[in-house]
LUMPABA-534547 format. One record per residue (C-alpha): residue number from 0; residue in one letter; x, y, z. Coordinates in nm, 3 decimals. Example, Ala and Ser with C-alpha at 12.3 -4.5 7.8 and 13.67 -1.06 7.14 Angstrom:
BEGIN
   resi   resn         u         v         w
      0      a     1.230    -0.450     0.780
      1      s     1.367    -0.106     0.714
This chain:
BEGIN
   resi   resn         u         v         w
      0      m     3.064    -1.056     9.625
      1      t     3.048    -0.680     9.636
      2      t     2.866    -0.690     9.967
      3      t     3.126    -0.928    10.115
      4      t     3.415    -0.708     9.999
      5      t     3.249    -0.398    10.143
      6      a     3.199    -0.572    10.476
      7      r     3.564    -0.678    10.490
      8      a     3.675    -0.325    10.410
      9      q     3.452    -0.190    10.688
     10      r     3.595    -0.440    10.939
     11      g     3.949    -0.349    10.830
     12      g     3.865     0.018    10.868
     13      d     3.722    -0.046    11.213
     14      r     4.039    -0.225    11.321
     15      r     4.255     0.062    11.191
     16      a     4.030     0.311    11.362
     17      t     4.060     0.130    11.695
     18      r     4.441     0.097    11.665
     19      p     4.604     0.322    11.927
     20      p     4.781     0.621    11.771
     21      s     5.159     0.625    11.773
     22      r     5.313     0.838    12.045
     23      l     5.612     0.928    11.830
     24      p     5.607     1.254    11.631
     25      q     5.564     1.226    11.258
     26      g     5.915     1.346    11.186
     27      l     6.068     1.087    11.421
     28      r     5.858     0.808    11.269
     29      t     5.979     0.909    10.924
     30      w     6.339     0.905    11.047
     31      f     6.300     0.554    11.193
     32      r     6.154     0.428    10.866
     33      a     6.459     0.565    10.685
     34      i     6.710     0.385    10.910
     35      p     6.714     0.058    10.705
     36      f     6.811     0.259    10.397
     37      m     7.068     0.470    10.585
     38      g     7.211     0.179    10.782
     39      p     7.493     0.068    10.547
     40      h     7.610     0.425    10.496
     41      l     7.598     0.498    10.869
     42      v     7.807     0.187    10.938
     43      l     8.069     0.287    10.682
     44      f     8.076     0.643    10.817
     45      a     8.114     0.519    11.175
     46      v     8.390     0.269    11.090
     47      f     8.596     0.483    10.852
     48      g     8.504     0.834    10.965
     49      l     8.360     0.883    11.312
     50      f     8.561     0.621    11.501
     51      p     8.904     0.721    11.355
     52      a     8.827     1.088    11.422
     53      c     8.731     1.024    11.784
     54      f     9.033     0.798    11.835
     55      g     9.261     1.062    11.683
     56      i     9.125     1.324    11.925
     57      y     9.188     1.084    12.214
     58      v     9.546     1.019    12.097
     59      a     9.610     1.396    12.092
     60      f     9.584     1.391    12.473
     61      t     9.823     1.099    12.515
     62      q    10.188     1.007    12.476
     63      w    10.206     0.714    12.236
     64      n    10.462     0.555    12.006
     65      l    10.209     0.334    11.816
     66      i    10.346     0.025    11.991
     67      g    10.268     0.031    12.363
     68      d     9.962     0.159    12.542
     69      p     9.881     0.530    12.517
     70      q     9.959     0.726    12.835
     71      w     9.727     1.014    12.921
     72      v     9.914     1.347    12.938
     73      g     9.625     1.590    12.910
     74      l     9.704     1.917    12.735
     75      d    10.081     1.869    12.735
     76      n    10.097     1.804    12.360
     77      f     9.910     2.128    12.290
     78      r    10.129     2.324    12.533
     79      v    10.436     2.199    12.347
     80      l    10.297     2.320    12.014
     81      f    10.238     2.669    12.153
     82      d    10.572     2.689    12.336
     83      t    10.780     2.923    12.121
     84      d    11.104     2.777    12.256
     85      h    11.019     2.420    12.154
     86      a    11.117     2.262    11.823
     87      f    10.767     2.122    11.775
     88      h    10.630     2.478    11.776
     89      r    10.852     2.574    11.483
     90      i    10.759     2.257    11.297
     91      f    10.389     2.317    11.356
     92      m    10.394     2.684    11.258
     93      n    10.598     2.617    10.942
     94      g    10.360     2.342    10.831
     95      l    10.052     2.548    10.918
     96      w    10.180     2.857    10.738
     97      n    10.260     2.658    10.423
     98      t     9.918     2.494    10.435
     99      i     9.743     2.830    10.471
    100      l     9.952     2.968    10.185
    101      f     9.841     2.679     9.966
    102      v     9.475     2.740    10.061
    103      v     9.491     3.118    10.010
    104      v     9.633     3.082     9.659
    105      g     9.489     2.747     9.553
    106      v     9.123     2.784     9.652
    107      p     9.059     3.107     9.454
    108      l     9.222     2.944     9.151
    109      l     9.009     2.630     9.188
    110      i     8.696     2.847     9.211
    111      a     8.769     3.120     8.954
    112      v     8.921     2.913     8.673
    113      p     8.636     2.656     8.654
    114      l     8.379     2.936     8.684
    115      v     8.525     3.128     8.390
    116      l     8.546     2.809     8.185
    117      a     8.186     2.719     8.274
    118      v     8.065     3.059     8.157
    119      m     8.256     3.021     7.830
    120      l     8.125     2.667     7.772
    121      s     7.767     2.780     7.844
    122      r     7.756     3.001     7.535
    123      k     7.492     2.884     7.291
    124      d     7.708     2.955     6.986
    125      l     7.992     2.731     7.109
    126      r     8.011     2.391     6.944
    127      g     8.160     2.088     7.113
    128      a     8.115     2.226     7.466
    129      n     8.062     1.877     7.608
    130      v     8.385     1.760     7.447
    131      f     8.581     2.041     7.607
    132      q     8.413     1.969     7.940
    133      g     8.523     1.607     7.917
    134      i     8.879     1.714     7.835
    135      f     8.892     1.935     8.145
    136      f     8.740     1.660     8.361
    137      v     8.973     1.375     8.261
    138      p     9.278     1.497     8.464
    139      g     9.073     1.462     8.783
    140      l     9.044     1.087     8.716
    141      i     9.421     1.042     8.719
    142      a     9.590     0.955     9.048
    143      v     9.785     1.245     9.195
    144      s    10.098     1.033     9.221
    145      a    10.089     0.944     8.851
    146      a    10.011     1.303     8.753
    147      a    10.298     1.430     8.969
    148      i    10.541     1.197     8.793
    149      a    10.428     1.329     8.456
    150      w    10.454     1.693     8.564
    151      n    10.797     1.627     8.715
    152      l    10.908     1.530     8.366
    153      v    10.752     1.844     8.222
    154      f    10.932     2.064     8.476
    155      n    11.258     1.870     8.459
    156      r    11.557     2.102     8.442
    157      e    11.762     1.902     8.193
    158      f    11.517     1.754     7.942
    159      g    11.182     1.910     8.037
    160      p    10.987     2.070     7.749
    161      i    10.939     2.400     7.934
    162      n    11.309     2.475     7.973
    163      h    11.376     2.336     7.626
    164      y    11.125     2.550     7.435
    165      l    11.171     2.863     7.647
    166      g    11.548     2.838     7.639
    167      t    11.573     2.866     8.019
    168      d    11.764     2.675     8.285
    169      i    11.526     2.686     8.581
    170      s    11.520     2.421     8.851
    171      f    11.144     2.442     8.905
    172      t    11.107     2.200     9.196
    173      t    11.409     2.311     9.399
    174      t    11.390     2.692     9.385
    175      q    11.127     2.943     9.491
    176      p    10.884     3.071     9.379
    177      w    10.892     2.804     9.111
    178      a    10.843     2.519     9.359
    179      w    10.506     2.660     9.465
    180      t    10.424     2.733     9.102
    181      t    10.463     2.367     9.006
    182      i    10.236     2.264     9.294
    183      f     9.965     2.510     9.194
    184      v     9.987     2.411     8.827
    185      l     9.933     2.043     8.915
    186      t     9.654     2.129     9.159
    187      v     9.458     2.345     8.914
    188      w     9.516     2.105     8.625
    189      a     9.378     1.812     8.825
    190      g     9.108     1.990     9.024
    191      i     8.906     2.212     8.794
    192      g     8.696     1.939     8.633
    193      g     8.458     1.869     8.922
    194      n     8.379     2.233     8.995
    195      l     8.344     2.302     8.623
    196      i     8.063     2.047     8.590
    197      i     7.883     2.188     8.895
    198      y     7.906     2.547     8.771
    199      r     7.800     2.464     8.418
    200      s     7.498     2.272     8.543
    201      a     7.401     2.558     8.774
    202      i     7.442     2.819     8.499
    203      s     7.223     2.617     8.261
    204      a     6.943     2.632     8.520
    205      v     6.942     3.015     8.535
    206      p     6.626     3.144     8.360
    207      q     6.708     3.310     8.030
    208      e     6.446     3.577     8.105
    209      l     6.682     3.726     8.362
    210      y     6.951     3.776     8.100
    211      e     6.698     3.925     7.860
    212      v     6.581     4.175     8.121
    213      a     6.943     4.263     8.204
    214      s     7.014     4.315     7.833
    215      i     6.713     4.544     7.799
    216      d     6.845     4.747     8.092
    217      g     7.172     4.792     7.906
    218      a     7.381     4.539     8.100
    219      g     7.673     4.391     7.915
    220      a     7.832     4.049     7.960
    221      v     8.031     4.153     8.267
    222      r     7.737     4.317     8.447
    223      s     7.512     4.021     8.361
    224      f     7.770     3.788     8.510
    225      f     7.794     3.974     8.841
    226      n     7.427     4.077     8.867
    227      v     7.254     3.768     8.729
    228      t     7.483     3.465     8.711
    229      l     7.664     3.491     9.045
    230      p     7.350     3.556     9.259
    231      s     7.169     3.271     9.082
    232      i     7.441     3.013     9.153
    233      r     7.517     3.125     9.509
    234      l     7.444     2.784     9.665
    235      p     7.669     2.587     9.425
    236      l     7.939     2.847     9.489
    237      l     7.900     2.801     9.864
    238      y     7.920     2.422     9.832
    239      t     8.227     2.422     9.608
    240      t     8.404     2.685     9.818
    241      v     8.359     2.491    10.142
    242      m     8.447     2.155     9.988
    243      t     8.747     2.293     9.799
    244      t     8.874     2.463    10.115
    245      t     8.836     2.139    10.312
    246      v     9.028     1.938    10.054
    247      s     9.297     2.206    10.024
    248      f     9.365     2.209    10.397
    249      n     9.437     1.837    10.371
    250      v     9.689     1.883    10.089
    251      f     9.959     1.620    10.101
    252      a    10.039     1.441     9.776
    253      q    10.126     1.739     9.554
    254      p    10.414     1.883     9.762
    255      l    10.528     1.536     9.862
    256      m    10.558     1.408     9.505
    257      l    10.677     1.727     9.335
    258      t    10.911     1.899     9.581
    259      n    10.928     1.664     9.881
    260      g    10.876     1.969    10.101
    261      g    11.170     2.163     9.964
    262      p    11.353     2.379     9.918
    263      a    11.443     2.420    10.286
    264      d    11.096     2.304    10.404
    265      s    10.932     2.597    10.224
    266      t    10.665     2.368    10.076
    267      t    10.634     2.128    10.369
    268      v    10.263     2.135    10.459
    269      l    10.117     2.035    10.794
    270      m     9.994     1.692    10.683
    271      m    10.350     1.606    10.583
    272      e    10.469     1.705    10.932
    273      v    10.196     1.491    11.088
    274      r    10.299     1.195    10.874
    275      d    10.668     1.237    10.957
    276      l    10.606     1.262    11.332
    277      a    10.368     0.967    11.353
    278      f    10.509     0.734    11.086
    279      g    10.859     0.869    11.014
    280      g    11.187     0.689    11.035
    281      g    11.257     0.794    11.395
    282      p    11.061     0.731    11.714
    283      s    10.689     0.783    11.663
    284      i    10.533     1.081    11.842
    285      a    10.171     1.005    11.757
    286      g    10.034     1.223    12.038
    287      v    10.196     1.542    11.910
    288      a    10.106     1.453    11.551
    289      s     9.741     1.403    11.651
    290      a     9.744     1.733    11.838
    291      m     9.860     1.905    11.519
    292      a     9.580     1.736    11.325
    293      v     9.322     1.843    11.584
    294      l     9.438     2.205    11.568
    295      l     9.423     2.192    11.189
    296      g     9.067     2.062    11.214
    297      l     8.970     2.348    11.444
    298      v     9.118     2.601    11.202
    299      l     8.926     2.439    10.917
    300      m     8.600     2.446    11.113
    301      a     8.645     2.814    11.193
    302      i     8.717     2.906    10.831
    303      s     8.422     2.699    10.706
    304      a     8.192     2.875    10.953
    305      i     8.314     3.214    10.831
    306      q     8.253     3.108    10.471
    307      f     7.899     2.998    10.554
    308      f     7.831     3.327    10.731
    309      i     7.963     3.541    10.448
    310      m     7.819     3.352    10.151
    311      y     7.495     3.210    10.291
    312      r     7.360     3.508    10.483
    313      r     7.033     3.651    10.361
    314      t     7.063     3.926    10.107
    315      d     6.803     4.164     9.970
    316      v     6.728     4.036     9.620
């Protein structure tokens, strides 16, 4: 039996040896073998991501009211947005400025606050750290619309607890700078949980020997944080910064639900303008709205590239 098995193995080896080698590179063959596993995700990405994005870019070069057929107008929609005498230019610049203001203030808060909390929860002498982490994460599971309703009650001028306990009479959602303050409070409250988990996981993976060496060199908690912790979690910081910036540029629900863009359009972000132009109560101007969205995407791509260059460049360590 052993002789028969050996002979079969030799014949099988001969057939494999005589099989013509594949002409495809090894990397390409590996990619093709992975297609069956990637297929469902690629289909979902194409249907709900790639195709809508490409169609939106096409609509930006057309005049369309969402009913008839789109009419190609070339760069006219973009010229209108950059024409300082046109109303669409003022609408676009107001929405873009408010969006950038939200990003400039909101992103540092969504990076710094979870990072500080992660450092505090990573202390070995702290009990119940996982419980506190769960408490900070729960608000992110609540829908923004429901959270906005709750925070509207908190900031209510007549019976809100803030005005009641502070003895003030502030209309938080209809006066500045309190309108922006309410938006940032809701954003930070709901958004710190995800980044907190990422930072705490990254900090737990930092070798303790590095902190011991820093302590021997006389480094305190602050120096250890900047010289050991931050360089060790650079990649998680890069990821969260880019993703948080991307999400912040698409802000929509917070100003819509809390302030409805007021007072005097001072919190009207660009995605609200896009929604109003394409799906508002008046005639739809989907081409101009899509052009605004395309320009916002270009701004986001440029800022993300700058972030990658600054945070991911090689450093001497």
